[in-house]
N, C-alpha and C positions, 0 to 999 in steps of 0.2 A: 425429579418427575422429570424424560429430557423434555424437548417443546413438540416435540411430536405426540408423544403422552397424553401433555399434556389437553392438544388440537381434537383426538378424538376422546377425549372423555368430556370437553365443552363443545362436542358437536352438534347433540340435540336440544342445547339451551342455546346455541346459537341464532338469532335474525336469516332466512334467506341466502343475502348478499354475503353475510359473512361464513353462513355453513361451504357456501358456493366456492371462496376463496381459502377457506378450510382443507373442504376436501381435496382440493387439488392439490396442495404440498402435502398433504398426507398421501397423496398417489402419484406422486411424481415431485420428492422431494429434490432429489440429481436436478431435476429441469429446471427447477425455481428456483437454486442457488446462481444458475445462467440467468435467468431473466431480472431487471430491471421492475422498479414499480411501474410505469408506465404498461408493461408490454405481461407485468401479470395480471393486470386489469382487462386488458385484450383476451389475453387468455381464457377467463374466467368471464367475462361482459358485463367488468362491472369498473365505474370508474379511479383511476390514480386516489383522486383523496382517497376511496375508499377503500383501499388498499393500506394508505400508511393513515388512516384510522382505526384500520383489523388491527395490524400491526401496536399501534398503542393502546388497545383495547387491553392488548395481552402482555403488554408492561412494558415495553421494551419503547424506545425515544422514538426510531421509526422504521423503515422497513431495511436500511442494512442491518440494523440490533439484530431482524427478527430473522433475516438471512444467515449471520453469525448465530446463531440459535442453533439454525435447525442444520447451518454448516456444524457444531461440533456436537449435536443429537447425533449425526451420523458416524463422523467418525469412533467414537463414542459404543457405538452400538455395533464397532467390529468391522466400520466400513469404512479404516483406513486400510490406505495399501499395505499389504502383507503383510497383514494382523498384528502391525508394531504396539510393542507397550507403551501404555502413554500413563503418569504418574506423575506425583511427586519422587524427587531422589531422596534416599535414605542414606544414613553414616552407612549403612547393613549391605547396599546394594551391592554385587559384585562388578567386575568390570563391565561383561557383558552387559548387565542388565541396566548400569547405568547409560551408557550407547544407545542400549534400546528405548530408552527413556528419551534420551535427548533426540534421536530422531521423529521419535513420536511428536511432542513437541514440535520441532520444526516442522513437522511435515502439516500438523494439526495451526499452528500457527502461519503456513506461507496458505492454505484453504481459506483460513477466516482471513490471510486480506486478501484473496482476491474475491472472497464475495461479498468484500465490505467498498469494490470499487466496481464501478460501473463502467461500460464500454463508452459513454458520453463523457465525463469528465477524462478519461483517458485520450480519447483524442484531443477534445482541449488542450491538454496538458504537451502531447504532442504536436499541435497546430504552435503550440507557443514556440517551441525548444527550433522547430523546425525556421520559423521567420524568424527568429531571433538574431542580432547581429551583433551583440555579445551576449555569456551565460553566464552567469556567476552562480558555483555553488557556497553554499557555506552551513556550514554545523559542527558540532562542539564534539570529542570527546569519541566515543565509536560512531558515530553520526556521521562523524568528518573524515573517515576513512572508508565511508560507506561514499561520500561526496569525491573523496580526492580519485576513490576508484571511474566514480562513473566521468570524472573532468579527462582524467585517462584517452575514454572510449570516444568521450567528445575528442579529442583532436587528434584519434586516428580516423575521424572523419571530415578530419580540416578546419572542423570547429571551433571559435575561437574560448575559450573556456577559464574563468578566472577561479584559482583558491589560492589560500592561503593559513597556514598555520596561527599566524597571530591574526587575533581578533581586532588589532586597529587597522592593520594592513586591510584587512574587510570591511571594515566598516570605509575605509577609506577609498575601495575600489566602485566600494554603493555607490558614494558619493555620486563617481565616477560614469552608473547608469544611465541610460534617457529610455524616452518611448519608444525605443523598439532594441531593448534588451529585456532579459531575465533571469531575473533571481531565482534559485530553486536553493530556498531552504528546507534542510532536515533536521527532526528534533519529535523525538518519539513523545516527550512529554509536551512539547510544546512551547517548552518554559524557560527556552534556557535562554537567559540575560543577554551574550553577545548574538545567538541569531536571532533575537526579536530585536534590538539595534539593529541591524545590517538588513534584518528586512522591514523596520520603519525607514531607517536611512531611503531604500532603493522604492522600495513606495515612493518618498515625498519625492524622490526625481521623477515620478513616471512610469517605470519599468512594472513590468507584470511579473508578480509573485506566484510561484509557484512552493508549495507547504507539503512536508510527506512528515504526519503527525499519528499519533494515536488516534484513538475514536472521542478520547474523550473530550469537552470542550477545553478551550485552552487557547491565549494570546495571541499566537502564531496563525492559529484558523480564523480570527479576525481582521490579521492582518493582509493574506492570500488574497488572490481576486480566484484560484486553483488550485483545489484541496482532495490530496491523496492521501492516502491513509494505511496505515501498516496497523496488523494484532500480535500483539507476543505473548506468551506463556510463562513472562520470567519467575511466577513464584511458583510454579511445580518445581522449573528445575532451578528455585535461589539463586540463581546468578543474574546481574543485570546485564541487559544489552546484548544478551547469545540470539533470544530468537527474533527480536526486533530487531536485528543487524540482521540477520537473514532475510524478514519478509521485505527491509527496506534491500537489500541488495536483487531477491527477486524481482521486485518492481524495478530499479533502475536498470538490471539486465533484459527487462522485456521491451521499456522506453528503445535502449540502445537496436535493442534488435527490430523495431518498430522504426527507429529513423531510417537503417539500414534501407527495409524497404521502400522509405519515400526520397533518399536522397538519390538519384541517380549516377553520382559518379563514386558513391560509399566505398564499393568493390575496388576503384584506383590508386584511392586514398589507405586504405587498409593493405593494398601488397602496395604501394608503396613504401609507407611503416615499417611494416616488415621486412620488406627489402633492406632497408636503410640501419637496420640494428642487429640484420643478422651478421655482419661482420665485426661484431660484438662478443658471436659465441664459438666457444672452442671447437674445433673439431675433433 
């Protein structure tokens, strides 16, 4: 049973405060997905702690997990764009069905990732990046590909971005960071040993650590000052790092766009970068 149906079934047995929160979610699920816990509290005339406790009474760790459940309920009830098929990929599936299921999984992952992050945290991450002297990207496996892509984007903006495929060099780079620098560590599990070591060193040097992990408790969260989250649907597509990579890329692309908006000379840097590589393209 979806969370929206659960709320409807429990409505009459709830306290007045919980009933008002539940009714708002039932009536305005799409709007709820755009609200922080404080904003939902304001909309319903309740306290932020009441919203958090309401989420926990339903069996969720917190408000963000409740938002994910609402988002998934909407997607599975046919509200996903284009009515995309979503489900486990089977050996008997045709190419078209596999593609449709992949699209469904990717879209669901991105929508849940959007619901898992609030504007306040995104602003904190953006402020850290804007004010950083140096930005080091860290990640292994598929996360390293996303980190490298973002480092290229930072270079286009004239920023000092550090990344290396050798974990020893990454640790060495982290030891050279200071309190004016930022380490952006990516690991969906939050348990990659190399990334954890890099974060430990960067933190010990006074650098601000921004993490991008899954929602589950993990060691990287404990080392980070600012937490961004990705939600993956890997079990359904039965292949590691497909949807988590897309969710990471989406968040990174969003941060890049926000950086362009914040940096007044961003378009000049991008133009100069594009002009510089034009000579390398065949006519």
